[in-house]
N, C-alpha and C positions, 0 to 999 in steps of 0.2 A: 504494500500500500504506500502511496506517496506520503512522505512526511511534510506537513504544511504548517504554516503559521496561522494563527487565528485571524489576523487581519486580511488574509488572502483566501479564506474559505469560500467566499462568494464565487470564486473561479471554479469551484469543485462541486457545485450543486448537483445532487443526485449521485455523487460518487462516494466511495468509502476511502477515508483518509486517516492518517495517524497524526496526533498532536502530542508533543512533548511539553509537559507543563506541571501545574500544581492545582490542587483543589482549593478554590477560593471560598466556596460556600456549598452547603448541601441542604436541600429541602426534601422532606419525606411527605408523601400523600398516599397512605395505604400501601398498595402494592406497586406504587410508582416512586421513583427517585428522580429528583431534578438537581443534578450537580451543576455547579458553575465552575468552569475551568479557566485558568489564565495561563499565558505563556510569555508575557513580556510585551507582546504586540497588541493584546486586547483580551477580552473575556468572551466566552460563549457558553450558553446554557445547553446542557445535555439532558437526555431523558432515557431511562431504562426501566423496563417492566419486569417484575418478578416472574410473570407468567411466560413472557416471551424469551427471557434470557436470565435464568436463575443464577448462572455463574457470575455474570457481571453485576447482577443485583446484590449478591452476597459480598462480592469484593468491594462494592461501593458502600453498602449499608454500614453506617457508623464510622466511615472514614473521617479522619480528623482534618480540620482546616489547615491548609498549607502543606499537607502531605504531597510529596512529589509523585507523579504518575505519568504513564504513557497510555494514551487512550486512542482506541481505534473505533470509528463509527461512520455512519452515513450522514452526509450533509444534506439537511432538508430545509428548503425555504419555509419560513414561518414569520409572517408579518407581526405576530404578537411577541416574538422573542427579541431581546436586545440585539441590535445589529442585523436583524432580519433573517437569521439562520439559526437552526437548532441542530445539535449533534445527537443522532440516534445511536447510543453507545452499543457496541458489539463486544469489545473486550477492553479490559483495563489491567495494566501491569503496575502495581504499586512499587515504586522505586524505594521510597522511605516513608513509613507510616509514623507520624508523630504520635507518641504514646499519650493515652488519656491522663496519665499521671504527671505529665509535663507538657501541658497544652501550649499552643502558640500564644505568645503574650498579647498580641493585638487582636482582640476579638471584634466582632461586628457590632460595636457599641461605642458610645462616646468615651474618649480618654482625654485627660488633661494634657496641656502642651508640654509640661515637664516630663511626664511619662513618655509621650511620643518622641521627644527629643532624646531621652535616654535610650530609646529603642529605634533611633533613626535608621539604623541598618536594616530593620524590619519594616518600619513605617513606610518606607519608600515602595514597598510591594503593593500598597493599596492603589486602586484604580486612579484616584485623584492625584496622588503623589507621582505615580508613573506617568500620568498625562502631563503633569507639569515638567517633568524631566525630559519628556519627548519634545515639548514646546521649547524648552531651553536649548536642546540640541538643534532645533530648527532655527532658533535665533542666531546661534553661533554659525550655523551653515550659511544662513542668508547674509550675515555680516561679512563673512570672508568671501563669499561668492561675489557680492557687490563690489567690494574693494579690488579683488583679483580681476574682475571683468573691466574695471576702470583704470587699469594700469598701475595699481598699487602693489608694491613688493613687500612680502612679509619679512621683517627683519627682527629677530628676537633680541630682547633687552635682558641684561643680567638681573638676577634676583638680589644679589649682594651689591651694595653700593658703598663708596667711602664717604658720601655726603648726602644731605637731604636736598630735595628739590622744592620742598614747601615748608621748611622749618623742622627742627628735630623733636618737637614736643609730641608728635604723633608717630614716632618711629619705633620699631622694635630693634633694640641694640643687641649686637652679638659680638663675641670675641672672635677675631679672625687671625688665628695663629700668631705670628710675630708682627703682623701688620697693625695690631692694635684694634680699635673699634671699627666695626662695619655695621651696616643697617640693612634690614629687609626693605626692599624698594617700595616706595609709595606710588611710583609711576615709572614707566619706561621712557617717558617723554624726552628727557635730556639726551639719552643715548640715541634715540631715533632721529633727533635733530641732526646728529652726525651722519646717520645713514641716509637721511633725506638729501644732504649735501653731496652724497655719492650717487644716489639713485633717483632723486627727484621727487617721487611719490612713494611713500613707504607706510607701513603700519606694524605695530607689535600687538600681540594678543597673549595675555597670560595673567597669572595671579599677581595681585598687589596687596600690600599690608598696611593697615592704619591702626595705630595704637590709641585710638580715640576711646575714651571711657564713656561711650554712649550706649544707651539701652533702648533706643527707639526702634520702631518697626522698620526703619529704613537703613539700619547700620549693621555691618559685619566687620570683623577685624581682618578677615581674608576674603577677598572677592576678585572677580575677573574684570579686566578692562580691555577694550580695543582702542588703540590710540593711533590714528592716522596723523601723519606730518607731511606737509607739502612745501617744497621750495618755490619761490616766486609766487607766494600766495598771501593775500591780505585777509582782514577780518571778514569782509563780505564773502570772499571765496570759501572760507571754511564754514561759515554759517550755512551757505547753500549746500555744501557737502553734507553737513550734519542733518539738514531737513530731508534731503533726498535719501540718505542712508537709512534714517529711522523710518521713513515712509516705506521704503523697500522691505525692511525687516518685518514691519507689521503686516503688510499685504502678503508677503510670502508665507507668514504663519497662518493668516486667514485662508489662503489658498490651499495649503498643504496639511494643516492640522485642525481642520474643522471638527473632527470627531473629538479630539482632545479638548478643544475649547468648549465643546458641549459638555464634556465630562466635568470640567471645572466650573461650569455654570456661567461662562463669560457671555456678556451681551455683545455679540459680534457687530451689531449695527454701530456701536460706538467706535470700534476699530476701523470700520469701513470709511469713516470720515477722515482718517489720518493720511492726508496727501498734501504735498506742497502746493503753494507756499504756506509756511506756518506764520501765524501772527507774530509781530515783533514789537516790542516796546523798549524804550531806553530805561536805564536805571532811574533817571529823573522822573519819567512817567510812572514807573512802578511805585516810587515813593509817594507820588500824588494819589495813586489808586489805594494804596495801603492806608494812608492818612484819612482818606475819604471814608474808608470802611471801618474806621475807628481804631486802627492799629497805632500803637505808640512808637513810631519810628521816625527817625530824622536822617537827613542826608549824611552818608558816611557809615551808616549801620549796615551790617551784613544781614542777609535774610535767613531765617530758620524755617523749620517745617511749616509752622502756622502761616507765615508770610507767603511762602511758596504756594501753599494750598489756596489762599485767597487770590493770588495772581492767576494761577492756572485754572481756577474754577470759572473764569470769565469766558473760557474757550472750549471748543469740542475737539481740539487737537493740541499738541505741544505748543507752548509759547516760548519764544526766544527773548530773553532779557539781556540787553547789551550795554556796553560802556559803563561798567561798574567803577566805583572809586579806586584809583590805583593803590591807595593806602591799605585796602583790605584784600588785595590780590597778590599773587606770587611775584617774586622779584624779577622774573624773566619776562613779564608781560610788557609789551610796547605801549608807551603812553600815547594818548591822542595828541596829535600835533596842535590842534586848535585849543584843546583844554587838557594840559598835561596832568591835571588832577584826576583825569579819567583814564582807565586802561582800555585798550582795544581788545576787550574780552566779552565773552557771552556765556550764559547758562541756558540750557534747554530744560524747561520744566514740563513734565508729563501731566496731563489732565487727571481729574478724579483724585487729586491729593497725593500723587505718587512722587512728587518732588523732582529734584534735579536728576536727569539721566545723562546729560552731557555738560561738561565744562571745558571751555577752550579759549584760545586767544591768538592774536598775532604776537610773535616773539620779538624781543629786542634783538636787533641785528647790528647795532653799533657797539663797537668794542668798549669805548670809554663810558658810555651810558651803562652798559651791563656791569662793568667793573665797579662803577659808582653804586649801583643797586646792590651788588654783592656785599660791598662794604657797609652800606646802610643797614642791611639785614643781619650784620654780624656773622656772615658766613666765611668759611675758610677759603682764602684766595688760592692757597696751594691745592686744595682738593678740587677746585674748579678751573685749574689751568687748562686742562684739556677742553673744557667747555668754552673758555675764552678763546682758545685756538680757532674754534669754528668762526669767530668774528675777526680773527687776524687774517685768515686765508680764504678769500673768496666769499665773504659774507653777503647774503641776499635777504630781503624780506621773506619771512616764512611763517607758517601758521599751522596749528593743529588742535586737536581736542582729545578728550578721553570719554568714551562711552561706557557707562557702567552696565555690565551684562545683567547682574541680578536685579537692579532696579528696573531695567527695561523689561525683563521677564515678569517681574512682579506686577508691573502695570498691565502688560498684555494679558496676563492670566487673571488679573483682578484679585490677587491674594491679599490677605490682610496683613501679612508679615513676610519680610524678605527671607526669613529662615527657611521657608518652604521651597525656595527656588534654586537652592544649591544642594548637591547631594549630602554633604556633611558640613553644616554651618558652624563657623567659628565666631563666637560672640564674646562679650565681655566676661561672662561667667560660664562659658561652655567651651570645652575642648574635647569632650567625649561624646560619642565614640570617634 
């Protein structure tokens, strides 16, 4: 019999197939059993009759949740069944039966978040969590495909760095042999500025680390970022790239993960509106909006989650806030020539209260100005000599941004907490499992 995956059973209607999987649930109705099997690609309901197939009936009866099994049966169209097909079970080979004395910890009932996080290695087997992970994979796939198709070259950045790109207060510090202190990277940006000078259009994609003592639903200490960097590009160029990339990601997920979006209960109509151009407001305009809404903010303040929610709630797609005060932004951001107190920077805020998903800017390309900013921020000139070299030898205007994968996935899925959208979340008080 052909061994098939559950997501492909529709191609085998009326045929007998074999599925390698696990028992997700079992319902008994007299002399009928209705098992639900999962295999990582989806779930399918089976049916077995004691009268027609006593062997399979006895093998299934009392089988425990998450026992692994190999099932052979005929694929029957059934409009009442989830997915539109039912498996008429013929044989079942139990690979491992979970004993009644040590049942599977995550039962089909409500569990608290602490319990689920302690058992994250098992929690991810549930249909909702599996759907989120498939959506995450699609987001990664769409991101890389878009950049690859538009001439961007993947260039990896190191995880260990000798200096910070955004200040040392949120860095994880490590001992690095005889070299002294090193840090887990906050961003690959500085390094791919170098590769952009070599290759023109580049990006890096990997984990980054922030030692922020934050416990909000938007924060992780380890998360993944995609960071494009473009030579001969200004702020406008990079904002356009950001809105086209995000739109492509969302529409790709809608096109290829409709079933998973249904599993997580996402209103797809809200995602369908995500197409460029995105609305744009300056930081000055954002301050006015916040003050009008009753927020106690003044020019020069950074925005937190509450402020971002107010701003993004005005729109049905991400909003770009640009020209933030230079004083609250990183040392490498190019000041506005007309108003040097503003940086040529932008944040992209996702709608529905999901906050910043992109932060980017035009970078300082003048050697003397960059050196001055390094000194103003109290950073080590020695550690940044290589970065200054990029301004000594063939410097050009260039720009880039960082796209947070987890926040993007959380918004697309409509999850209430970012911890659900990464296989093993690392948070302020959690490093297990």
